[in-house]
Structures are given as C-alpha cells and as structure tokens.
C-alpha positions in Angstrom: 30.0 39.9 -49.8 28.9 36.6 -48.4 25.9 38.9 -46.8 22.8 36.5 -46.8 19.4 38.3 -49.1 16.5 38.6 -48.1 15.3 36.0 -50.9 18.1 33.3 -48.9 16.5 34.0 -46.0 12.9 33.0 -47.7 13.8 30.0 -49.5 15.2 28.7 -46.5 12.5 29.2 -44.1 10.1 27.6 -47.2 12.2 24.2 -47.0 12.0 24.1 -43.2 8.0 24.2 -43.8 8.1 21.4 -46.5 9.7 19.6 -43.4 6.7 20.2 -41.0 4.5 19.5 -43.5 5.8 16.1 -44.7 3.9 13.8 -42.5 0.6 14.4 -44.4 2.8 14.5 -47.7 0.1 17.4 -49.1 2.9 20.3 -49.4 0.1 23.0 -49.2 1.5 26.2 -49.6 1.6 29.4 -47.9 4.2 30.3 -50.7 2.4 31.3 -53.5 -1.4 30.5 -54.5 -1.9 30.2 -58.6 -4.4 33.6 -59.8 -6.9 31.4 -61.3 -8.9 33.8 -64.2 -12.2 32.5 -65.4 -12.6 31.4 -68.9 -14.8 32.9 -71.1 -18.5 32.2 -71.1 -19.9 30.2 -73.7 -23.7 29.9 -75.0 -25.9 29.0 -72.2 -25.8 28.0 -68.7 -23.0 26.0 -67.6 -22.1 24.0 -64.2 -18.5 23.6 -65.6 -16.1 25.2 -63.1 -14.0 28.2 -64.4 -10.8 27.1 -62.7 -8.4 25.9 -65.0 -4.8 26.0 -63.5 -4.6 26.0 -59.6 -5.5 23.3 -57.0 -7.9 20.7 -57.8 -10.8 19.7 -55.8 -9.9 18.5 -51.8 -10.6 14.7 -53.0 -8.1 14.9 -55.8 -5.2 17.1 -54.3 -3.2 14.2 -52.9 -3.8 12.1 -55.8 -2.3 15.4 -58.3 0.6 15.5 -55.5 2.0 12.0 -55.7 2.0 12.0 -59.1 4.1 15.2 -59.2 6.1 14.3 -56.9 6.4 10.9 -58.6 7.4 12.6 -61.8 10.0 14.5 -60.2 11.8 11.5 -58.7 11.6 9.9 -61.8 13.0 12.7 -63.9 15.6 14.0 -61.1 17.1 10.2 -60.9 17.1 10.4 -64.6 18.8 13.9 -65.8 20.1 15.0 -62.2 18.7 18.4 -61.3 19.7 20.6 -63.8 19.1 18.4 -66.6 15.2 18.1 -65.2 12.5 21.1 -65.9 9.5 21.9 -64.4 7.9 21.6 -68.3 8.9 17.7 -68.4 8.1 17.3 -64.8 4.4 18.9 -65.5 4.3 16.8 -68.5 4.8 13.2 -67.4 2.7 14.2 -63.8 -0.1 15.0 -66.6 -0.2 18.4 -64.7 -0.1 22.3 -65.7 3.2 23.9 -64.4 0.2 26.7 -62.7 -0.7 22.8 -60.9 3.0 22.4 -59.8 3.8 26.1 -58.9 0.6 26.0 -56.8 2.5 23.8 -54.6 6.1 24.6 -55.2 7.5 28.3 -55.8 10.7 26.7 -57.4 12.3 23.6 -59.4 14.5 23.7 -56.0 11.9 23.4 -53.7 9.9 20.6 -55.5 13.4 18.5 -55.2 13.4 19.2 -51.4 10.1 18.2 -50.9 11.0 14.6 -53.6 13.8 14.0 -51.2 11.7 14.1 -47.9 9.9 12.1 -49.0 11.5 9.8 -49.9 13.2 10.0 -46.5 9.8 9.5 -44.9 8.9 6.8 -47.3 12.4 4.9 -45.8 11.2 5.4 -42.3 8.0 4.1 -42.7 9.1 0.4 -44.2 11.8 0.8 -41.5 9.0 1.2 -39.1 7.4 -1.9 -40.4 10.3 -4.5 -39.5 8.9 -8.1 -38.0 11.9 -8.6 -36.0 12.4 -12.7 -36.2 14.5 -15.2 -34.5 15.1 -17.2 -30.5 17.1 -14.5 -28.8 17.7 -10.7 -28.6 20.8 -11.0 -30.6 19.1 -12.6 -33.1 16.1 -10.5 -33.4 18.6 -7.5 -34.0 20.5 -9.3 -36.6 17.0 -9.2 -38.3 16.1 -6.0 -38.3 19.6 -4.7 -38.9 19.6 -6.6 -41.9 16.0 -5.4 -42.7 17.2 -1.7 -42.4 19.8 -2.4 -44.8 18.0 -3.5 -47.2 15.5 -1.1 -47.1 18.4 2.1 -47.1 20.6 0.5 -49.9 18.1 0.7 -52.6 19.6 1.8 -55.5 17.2 4.3 -56.5 17.2 5.6 -52.8 20.9 5.6 -53.2 20.9 7.3 -56.4 18.4 10.2 -55.1 20.7 10.6 -51.7 23.9 11.1 -53.9 22.2 13.6 -56.0 21.2 15.7 -52.6 24.9 15.4 -51.4 25.7 17.1 -55.2 23.3 19.9 -54.7 24.6 20.4 -51.0 26.6 23.2 -52.0 24.1 25.2 -53.6 21.8 24.9 -51.4 23.0 24.1 -47.7 19.7 24.5 -46.3 18.8 21.8 -48.2 21.4 19.2 -47.5 21.2 20.5 -43.6 16.8 20.0 -43.6 16.8 16.6 -45.1 20.1 15.3 -42.7 17.9 16.8 -39.8 15.2 14.9 -40.8 16.8 11.4 -41.4 18.8 11.9 -38.4 15.4 12.5 -36.0 13.4 10.1 -37.9 15.7 7.2 -38.0 16.5 7.6 -34.5 12.6 7.7 -33.5 12.2 4.5 -35.6 15.1 2.6 -34.2 14.1 3.2 -30.4 10.9 2.1 -31.0 12.1 -1.0 -32.3 14.3 -1.4 -30.0 12.0 -0.6 -27.2 9.6 -3.2 -28.1 12.1 -5.6 -28.8 13.6 -5.4 -25.1 10.5 -5.4 -23.2 10.1 -8.8 -22.5 14.5 -9.4 -22.1 16.8 -9.0 -19.8 17.9 -6.2 -21.9 15.0 -4.0 -20.7 16.4 -3.8 -16.9 19.6 -2.4 -18.3 20.3 1.3 -18.1 20.4 1.8 -21.9 17.6 0.9 -22.5 15.9 2.7 -19.6 13.1 4.9 -21.5 15.5 8.4 -21.0 18.0 7.0 -22.4 16.9 4.9 -25.2 17.0 7.6 -27.8 20.2 7.7 -27.5 21.3 4.0 -27.4 19.0 3.8 -30.5 21.6 6.1 -32.2 24.5 3.7 -31.5 23.0 1.1 -32.5 22.1 2.9 -35.8 26.0 4.0 -36.1 27.1 0.7 -35.6 25.3 -1.4 -37.9 23.6 1.0 -40.7 25.6 4.1 -41.0 29.2 2.4 -42.6 27.4 0.5 -45.2 25.4 3.3 -45.8 28.3 5.8 -46.4 29.9 3.1 -48.6 26.8 2.8 -50.5 27.5 6.5 -51.4 30.6 6.0 -53.7 29.3 2.3 -55.3 27.4 3.1 -58.2 26.2 -0.2 -58.1 25.0 -1.3 -54.2 24.4 -4.8 -55.2 27.8 -5.4 -54.5 27.5 -4.5 -51.0 24.6 -6.9 -50.2 26.6 -10.0 -49.2 28.5 -8.4 -46.5 25.4 -7.1 -44.6 24.7 -10.1 -42.7 28.0 -10.9 -41.3 28.8 -6.7 -41.4 25.5 -6.7 -38.9 26.0 -9.9 -36.9 29.6 -8.8 -35.8 28.3 -5.2 -34.8 25.2 -6.4 -33.2 27.8 -8.5 -30.8 29.6 -5.6 -30.2 26.3 -3.1 -29.4 25.1 -6.2 -27.1 28.0 -6.7 -25.6 28.6 -2.9 -24.9 24.9 -2.9 -23.2 25.7 -5.6 -20.8 28.8 -4.2 -19.7 27.7 -0.5 -19.2 29.6 0.7 -22.4 26.5 2.0 -23.5 24.8 4.5 -20.4 
C-alpha cells in the first residue's frame, strides 16, 4: 500500500518530458509511435502515401498539434476532465484517434500539455508588456495592471481551476504546472524589471543587482499578481475583480518601491 508502481513512475517522467518540450509546442513523443499499416494497393500505380494514421508530414505537424490542443482545451473547459473523451476531441480537431495517441499516450498527458501550453501562452503575453508612464512607479503600475488583466482571463482561470481539481488524482501534473508557471513568470518579471530600471536610480539599488533580480521579481509578483489570482480562483466570474485591479496594483507597487529604496528587499 502507498508504494508507487512502475506505471506511476513512468507517468511522472512523461509529464516532465512534456514540460521540457513546451517551447516548440510539438509534443513529439518518445512515449509511443503509432503502428502504421499500409493500405491494400489498388489497380495501377499510385503515388499516394499508404500511411493513414500517426504523424503527418513535418510541414503539417505543427498545424495538427495546434488543432488537437485547441479542441482539447475547448472540450475540457466545457465538460471537465472526465466529461471530455478522446473520441470527441479527435472529432473536434478533425484528426484520428491514432493521430492523438501518436503524440499523447493518454488523456491525462493531453490535459497536461493543454495546461502547460496555456501557461506558456500567458507568459508570452506577459513578456510583451510595454511599460507606460513618466516615472518608474507609473511604469511599474502599468505593467502590474497588464499582467493581472492577462492572468485573470475567464477561460484561463477556468483551466487553472480544472488543473487544481485534478491535483488529488494527478499530483505530478499539479507539481509540473506549478513549477513551470513559477519559473516562467519569474523570468518574465525579472526581464521587465531589469529593462525598466536600467536608466533609473533603482538600477543602482542592491535589489536590482543581476544576482538579486530574480528574487526581487518574485517579490513583485507575490505582492502585485498573486493575491488577486488566488481570489479569482474562487470567483465564477472574474470580472467582479477587475475594478479592484488598478487600486490594488497602485498600493502594492508603492509598497514594493518603498521596500526596495529602504533596503527592505536585498
């Protein structure tokens, strides 16, 4: 009792592989290759490929991956993890079940890929933030507001709730998503803070030294983004929080800057 089986260990390793490969969103597997069977040849020569299932040509693989992940995301949000079937996902994606199983060995693995892609997409959006304002405080406030509006999107929050709801059955999924989100968000925030403070007096403070920037960025996120994110997980409609974003960010940016200037962040 309580001992992890070889299958459990294999599932955990596969989840980690997905996280590593999310950068190119290809999800090419070492997990399982489809067994392609040639069709029975008909009369006369034919140049048509005999393979019906499995991986498409390389130039089409990315498009198929996106269709599968888009269809899975939509159905998981509409019906939940248990309610969405691979058959329905394949139909919505205009792909065969073998095409899906050539990439993901089971539904849990597909769900993990959907969530991780959503995290990567959110971080890409966050990294595109363009600070505005005459002072460093105004620029930080503008970035904080942008990050929260990007994070508190209704469907994105729905997917996060779904991942949390499945955490008791798939703890490695929750752990992978958490680690990935934590790492990527820290990198994005550190980059934004570093760029904003290069030409400001803050850049000379210890909190913004290169070796401290990741820690400072994490503190910024914990003050500005995380509190409303946690509240949004318990709201069925996150629009009710949007009016609070501006005042919340302004208060916490002022606190953050005061801490940085008074050696409270070192």
